[in-house]
Steps between C-alpha positions, in 0.01 A plus 500: 500500500642839400524790749533870403703765684480868407821700478864403512740596778834522313667423167875423485631386163297195398369447857166623631407509870133452594388553861195393697473161332376177654544129415747565219730211401857480371514490115131588474417679174403869518324714242568876529217700345591852393270801508471498119390134489844355417592179685848372593591168655736416788552241771547515877864476607438551869194518724502582872328718763237641266751589226562341162806561281411447134750439219359634172537308174503828309644845572345720770541825308176701492339329799327744738488394864160646589311400187633144460315198632665168603298185438639188669381206291536225761704271275862444400639524148378220275583378151235379257642184342402291199659308214440807281800662673739289290656707224412826677707791640404685820643770726569462872133561583383238246373760251547391135793657312434326167192699398257213557221498761535331838464120481173352622575387854453141613557598862655774713802408719684685779844591362670403828410137435423221742785364712628169361493229765858368526363148553320512163809612306657254257880495468627632163657222293427555127748648253417833331689560175586864435716445191794675671795265564635685805166443674387163360840334523644629828231693693189312404159660552244265656121520468363676809835660590575867566834580335596870481732668252746743661612761248634854485416827329565485125518120483269306263269346762194624308618311193563184707156531663314525170706215353401276791135609465507406130689172528412341835344154483313305765321169479139627515292791367739792529453874540707803602405785733738793456507782754722807442537778761648846458643427154555748217252536215768360267533187714123449512480517119792256477319243716176534305664495155721198578208294625272615217733418213561143623136429585582451869264784595201276424582283803614791719351763730699823533481752784708811426584795724728765350718743694247785466207292628385529865742353757222311677442296181851358539392354833174352372630378162686183610198400707275556197731284289514221757122505548456446125764224514326324791173504307664344193697247706264385772160559335585413139795259542763698309874491564567872540835677478491835683772750410521811721734784404637714656464406868743781588243752374237324712718533811574866423123560487465334840775724638332810358167411657667409830678837510174683429344318797796611716583141599827418673733392215698176493812418296581774246166667563286203396210412731569244772231272357671472158583130556140418595361697208728331245416159649127571449579522125763229452319238707203508264698271269458125520259211448202377703437131562206372297506790252673463160623858454814671628655845542871540421647840581794687348532835682759732344680772694778745420754512782581863589869555416523124418504435876359156582511583874246779445178434700290417192715215352607397851144445625387356166776239524375389842141453380554344157666179384820628343596778260614554141779760491537724194866602457617843390842361401345236271268761351795730426675202335212473254350179642123458496334400725769625744411254778783431744444137600751499788307721746168382354306224672179303467439324831244269337714404200543138605122458532440602137763297318569132440426223255119538505509882489801615297771238436689242707832686461371843605599496867860385457557711189369817673729440799800445271431810290460716809819370665702527179387856430584600859847347457539677164419837660764436768757415232406818310577709808828311547598560137438873547753505783764251377443490125384202292856369463495408871193278463505122478343317204199414715462864602509604136227245425284656772570844356381382159195333657405823678504694172301229319248485782425872467513495120292187430302409815412835658478708184186467286349702222221726633184293466688171455290227661714200598348165585642346818656223293685757289621679815642178647661399169683836487622433853649164398657656190696762692612250765707327230775761543567379856717196578288188562631464857361846587140384451465396863136597555346281230447126532709286266198342330369846405840601359503188283141556386514871420867566427675184380214354293434832322869537416497150350 
């Protein structure tokens, strides 16, 4: 039931203070009616002792305190969901951006979602093919996992994100929900154009918030995206890949709102509840026992000053199941995608690979490639200090392997979609430059099957 209150007490930036209110709830929607009949929407950020602090979805310019009227609607923000959302583009308030009318709603759902009972969760154990060797081969994405990409300003994470959205394959009906926060207009057009020209937009739902859109939309957008994903996954049985970029812009919006509320800041000015807030987003990935669908999450964030100890990547790493690191050095060397596999990690990799999921040699081969590349990087540093003439023949082999690994395994043409079999075959091919006795992490029967027999 809606309740009206005449007059506003104070307006500060995008915040409006209403006094003399009763029975107002946190995150309740508010409609501000202007004297000239115009209406603007907001939501309650704080309610206590007869006061309500309202965050407006639009600007507060032109609002007159005495003439305005606050109508508390008695409900939280909801998203109207239906299968007609596929192939559509929306803003952070779920208004269409593609020129078409709103889809006919099947039902209306609270964007904060229902808590997922930990007992009803199923453990992720199915391989998701992205077509990118650095991920599929060494840091495998698993259906139902949350695996973030840690990047930096100016790095091609947007290109990697759209490539994954186009190429990703799961075992069932598959769709993509793409949420972008605080991006430039150029980036938003890039996402739309890339998905349109490959036909991937038909199985996708896009939520876009550009840098000049209201800050509050950056806070609601990921919850809108995940609500749509939960509908597709748990009501319609789809395997849904949710890509959220850029989570740094989301956290900056939280900090801005927190500062406006005069809250006591935490690390680097971010609110003390940043961990809890991020967890409320990331933990909406997963699978539910007895339901065929799944939600796999790839949040993308740009690390300020490439600092992985910054609160945003630091807290994200605690909540999620690994990270994919985008390297500035590899990018400057002309390698795409510039994924540094050494600091990257997928904690669920072993659950998504094996004979029935990828191939029987995947585990041992991945371990050998990782160890050999790490050794090659050590030798490269040694050669810088001592010179190549001081290296042993084995060290020189590792040096050659390291170059081949970056040139043939990591590096792909933009848009190149590699099957997992092709990725593993490339791995075996570059291992040929190492002495046989150095292949200590692969079982002998696999070496005979995939190295010796192919040479014969």
